C-alpha positions as CSV (number, residue, x, y, z in Angstrom):
1,M,-7.0,19.3,30.9
2,S,-8.3,16.2,32.5
3,E,-5.6,13.7,33.5
4,D,-7.5,10.6,32.5
5,F,-9.2,11.8,29.3
6,M,-7.3,12.1,26.1
7,L,-9.2,12.8,22.9
8,D,-7.4,11.4,19.9
9,T,-7.3,14.6,17.8
10,D,-4.8,13.0,15.4
11,D,-7.4,10.4,14.5
12,L,-10.0,13.1,14.0
13,D,-7.6,15.1,11.9
14,R,-6.6,12.0,9.8
15,R,-10.3,11.2,9.2
16,M,-11.0,14.8,8.2
17,K,-8.1,14.8,5.8
18,G,-9.4,11.5,4.3
19,A,-12.7,13.3,3.5
20,I,-10.7,16.1,1.8
21,A,-8.6,13.5,-0.2
22,S,-11.8,12.0,-1.3
23,L,-13.1,15.4,-2.4
24,R,-9.8,16.0,-4.4
25,T,-10.4,12.7,-6.2
26,E,-14.0,13.6,-7.1
27,F,-12.8,17.1,-8.3
28,A,-10.1,15.4,-10.5
29,S,-12.8,13.4,-12.2
30,L,-14.7,16.5,-13.2
31,R,-14.0,17.4,-16.8
32,T,-12.9,21.0,-17.1
33,G,-12.2,21.3,-20.8
34,R,-8.6,20.0,-20.4
35,G,-7.6,16.4,-20.6
36,S,-6.3,14.5,-17.6
37,A,-5.7,10.9,-16.9
38,S,-7.7,11.1,-13.7
39,M,-10.9,11.9,-15.5
40,L,-11.0,8.2,-16.6
41,E,-10.6,6.8,-13.0
42,P,-14.4,6.2,-12.6
43,V,-14.6,4.3,-15.9
44,M,-14.7,0.5,-15.4
45,V,-14.2,-2.0,-18.3
46,D,-15.6,-5.5,-18.4
47,A,-12.3,-7.3,-18.9
48,Y,-11.7,-11.0,-18.4
49,G,-15.1,-11.4,-16.7
50,Q,-14.7,-8.7,-14.1
51,L,-14.9,-4.9,-13.9
52,T,-11.4,-3.4,-14.2
53,P,-10.3,0.3,-14.1
54,V,-9.3,1.6,-17.6
55,N,-5.7,2.3,-16.3
56,Q,-5.3,-1.4,-15.7
57,V,-6.0,-2.5,-19.3
58,G,-4.0,0.2,-21.1
59,T,-1.6,3.1,-20.8
60,V,-3.4,6.5,-20.3
61,N,-1.5,9.5,-21.7
62,V,-2.3,13.2,-22.2
63,P,-0.2,14.1,-25.3
64,E,-1.8,17.6,-25.5
65,P,-4.2,19.6,-23.3
66,R,-7.3,18.7,-25.3
67,M,-6.5,15.0,-26.1
68,V,-6.3,11.9,-23.9
69,T,-5.1,8.6,-25.4
70,I,-5.4,5.0,-24.1
71,N,-3.0,2.5,-25.6
72,V,-4.9,-0.8,-24.8
73,W,-2.6,-3.7,-24.2
74,D,-4.9,-6.5,-25.3
75,K,-6.5,-6.0,-28.8
76,A,-9.5,-8.0,-27.7
77,L,-10.4,-5.4,-25.1
78,V,-10.3,-2.3,-27.4
79,G,-14.1,-2.5,-28.2
80,K,-14.9,-3.1,-24.5
81,V,-12.9,0.0,-23.5
82,E,-14.5,2.1,-26.2
83,K,-18.0,0.9,-25.0
84,A,-17.2,1.7,-21.4
85,I,-16.1,5.2,-22.2
86,R,-19.2,5.9,-24.3
87,E,-21.4,4.6,-21.5
88,S,-19.5,6.4,-18.7
89,G,-21.4,9.7,-19.0
90,L,-18.2,11.7,-19.6
91,G,-19.6,13.2,-22.8
92,I,-16.5,12.1,-24.8
93,N,-16.7,10.4,-28.2
94,P,-13.8,7.9,-28.5
95,Q,-12.0,7.5,-31.8
96,L,-10.1,4.2,-32.6
97,N,-6.7,4.0,-34.2
98,G,-5.6,0.4,-33.9
99,T,-5.1,-0.4,-30.2
100,I,-5.0,3.3,-29.4
101,I,-8.2,5.0,-28.4
102,M,-8.1,8.8,-28.8
103,L,-10.4,10.9,-26.7
104,P,-10.7,14.5,-28.0
105,I,-11.9,16.8,-25.2
106,P,-14.6,19.0,-26.5
107,E,-14.8,22.7,-25.5
108,L,-17.3,23.2,-22.7
109,N,-20.2,25.6,-23.3
110,E,-21.4,28.1,-20.7
111,E,-24.4,26.0,-19.6
112,R,-22.2,22.9,-19.1
113,R,-19.6,24.9,-17.1
114,T,-22.4,26.2,-14.8
115,Q,-23.7,22.7,-14.4
116,L,-20.2,21.4,-13.5
117,T,-19.7,24.2,-10.9
118,K,-23.0,23.0,-9.2
119,V,-21.7,19.4,-9.3
120,A,-18.5,20.6,-7.7
121,G,-20.5,22.4,-5.0
122,G,-22.4,19.2,-4.3
123,Y,-19.1,17.3,-3.9
124,A,-17.8,20.0,-1.5
125,E,-21.1,19.9,0.5
126,N,-20.8,16.1,0.9
127,A,-17.2,16.6,2.2
128,R,-18.4,19.3,4.6
129,V,-21.1,16.8,5.9
130,S,-18.4,14.2,6.4
131,I,-16.2,16.7,8.3
132,R,-19.2,17.6,10.5
133,N,-20.0,14.0,11.2
134,I,-16.4,13.5,12.4
135,R,-16.7,16.6,14.5
136,R,-19.9,15.2,16.1
137,D,-18.0,11.9,16.9
138,G,-15.3,14.0,18.7
139,M,-18.0,16.0,20.6
140,D,-19.8,12.8,21.6
141,Q,-16.6,11.5,23.1
142,I,-16.2,14.7,25.0
143,K,-19.8,14.6,26.3
144,K,-19.2,11.0,27.4
145,A,-16.1,12.0,29.3
146,K,-18.1,14.9,30.9
147,A,-20.6,12.4,32.1
148,D,-17.8,10.3,33.5
149,G,-16.5,13.3,35.6
150,M,-14.6,15.6,33.3
151,S,-14.6,19.2,34.5
152,E,-16.5,21.8,32.6
153,D,-13.3,23.8,31.9
154,D,-11.7,20.7,30.3
155,Q,-14.8,20.1,28.3
156,K,-14.7,23.6,26.9
157,I,-11.0,23.3,26.0
158,W,-11.5,20.0,24.2
159,E,-14.6,21.3,22.4
160,G,-12.6,24.3,21.3
161,E,-9.9,22.1,20.0
162,V,-12.3,20.0,18.0
163,Q,-14.1,23.1,16.6
164,D,-10.7,24.6,15.6
165,L,-9.8,21.5,13.7
166,T,-13.2,21.4,12.0
167,N,-13.0,25.1,11.0
168,K,-9.6,24.5,9.5
169,Q,-10.8,21.6,7.4
170,I,-14.0,23.3,6.3
171,K,-11.9,26.3,5.1
172,A,-9.6,23.9,3.2
173,I,-12.8,22.5,1.5
174,D,-14.0,26.0,0.6
175,D,-10.6,26.9,-0.8
176,L,-10.5,23.7,-3.0
177,L,-14.1,24.4,-4.2
178,E,-13.2,28.1,-5.1
179,T,-10.2,26.9,-7.0
180,K,-12.1,24.2,-8.9
181,Q,-15.0,26.5,-9.8
182,A,-12.5,29.1,-11.1
183,E,-10.8,26.3,-13.2
184,I,-14.2,25.1,-14.6
185,M,-15.4,28.7,-15.5
186,Q,-12.0,29.5,-17.2
187,V,-12.5,29.7,-20.9
């Protein structure tokens, strides 16, 4: 390999893993018929004049697989939390019990399951595009080094290394998607 050119493959790997971590977060927010605290992460509440995540205005618990509860710390915010959940598009109807908001998770029908697998596929494709963009950045660095005098052999070696890294991360995305789609379709 070229003495003077060193591609920062650790940086490319870190950025690719960041795209996969983002995908995992998006997958966690997909409702699969089972309750999880992470499904409330995208819900923001208008608390004290600013948008605040639900988990910062109350304690989120999953006492049973088909129930999520939020114990709101400030009684004045209970109505705002309830409203935020209703308007979030999660398809959950909150039930009030004092300062505790109960979220019964309804059973998913076949049509909704199919729709959710398509949404998961879209999230995975966005992650693949991010990985490919990072790959392109690495390839551009190699092309620039080639123009600055890198040998063709070194260019092929570096390109192979970037492609191997890309293939590994794309496979990880495909595996995550397959797992998530199986989880969604499970009755």
